[in-house]
Structures are given as structure tokens and as C-alpha cells.
C-alpha positions in Angstrom: 23.0 4.2 -53.7 20.9 1.3 -54.8 17.2 1.0 -55.9 14.2 -1.8 -56.7 12.1 -1.8 -59.0 8.5 -3.7 -59.1 6.7 -4.1 -62.3 3.3 -6.6 -61.9 0.6 -6.8 -63.9 -2.2 -3.9 -64.1 -4.8 -5.4 -62.2 -7.6 -5.4 -64.7 -4.7 -7.9 -67.4 -5.1 -12.5 -67.1 -2.2 -13.3 -65.3 -2.0 -17.2 -66.3 1.8 -17.7 -64.9 -0.4 -16.6 -61.5 -3.2 -18.9 -62.5 -0.8 -22.0 -62.8 1.2 -20.6 -59.4 -2.2 -20.2 -57.6 -3.6 -23.7 -59.0 -0.5 -25.2 -57.7 -0.4 -24.1 -54.8 -3.6 -25.0 -54.1 -3.0 -28.5 -55.1 -0.2 -28.8 -52.6 -2.7 -28.6 -49.7 -2.8 -25.0 -50.0 -5.9 -24.2 -49.6 -6.7 -21.1 -48.3 -4.3 -19.0 -51.1 -6.9 -17.6 -53.5 -5.4 -15.5 -56.1 -2.1 -14.7 -56.7 -0.3 -12.3 -59.3 3.5 -12.4 -60.3 5.9 -9.5 -60.8 9.5 -8.5 -61.7 12.2 -7.4 -59.6 14.9 -5.0 -59.9 18.2 -4.5 -58.2 20.3 -2.0 -59.6 23.0 -0.5 -58.5 24.3 3.1 -59.5 27.0 4.5 -60.0 28.8 6.9 -56.4 27.8 10.6 -57.1 24.5 10.3 -59.2 22.0 12.5 -57.1 19.0 11.3 -55.9 16.9 13.6 -58.5 19.2 12.5 -61.4 18.9 8.3 -60.4 14.8 9.2 -60.1 14.3 10.7 -63.5 17.1 7.9 -65.0 15.2 4.7 -63.6 11.6 6.1 -64.4 13.0 6.3 -67.8 14.2 3.1 -67.7 11.4 1.4 -65.9 8.7 2.4 -68.0 10.9 2.2 -72.2 13.2 -1.3 -70.9 11.5 -2.7 -68.0 7.9 -2.9 -68.2 5.0 -2.8 -70.9 3.5 0.2 -70.3 0.2 -1.7 -72.0 -0.2 -3.6 -69.3 1.8 -3.8 -66.1 2.8 -0.8 -63.6 5.6 -0.6 -62.1 6.9 1.5 -58.7 10.5 2.2 -57.7 12.3 2.8 -54.5 15.8 4.4 -53.9 17.8 3.3 -51.0 21.0 4.9 -49.5 
């Protein structure tokens, strides 16, 4: 079983890296790009025999406690069969 976790800045938090990427893209001629928000992506392999329910609980804890900063970031996770 595999899981994916996406971590992004909360909408109310400034994203200077995203703004820099947006400026660079616009200077390269991509003027139609109005905004960029950057984030992190994690692909996690799980051991055989782990139940979906157990995996969701554990991954939620990992995403909240380790992979994201809940003060400034949101996350979402998905389990792939």
C-alpha cells in the first residue's frame, strides 16, 4: 500500500517562495500566470498487512506532527491501494 501526503501553506499565510517562482515565470514570458503557491509532496510506502484504517490514523499523526507545521500549513492525505 502507498500513501501520498500533500502539504501546502494556509491561504492566509504569505508564500514568498511561490511569489518568487511566479515572478520568475512571468519574466520568462509566462505573463498569464497570476499566482503560484508552493508546497511539499510525500509518497510513503507502507508495510504489507497494515490495515487501511490503521494506516490513515498513523499517517494523519505523521502528517500533523512531523511533515507539516499546523500553524502555517494544511495537509491532505490519500491512500493508494
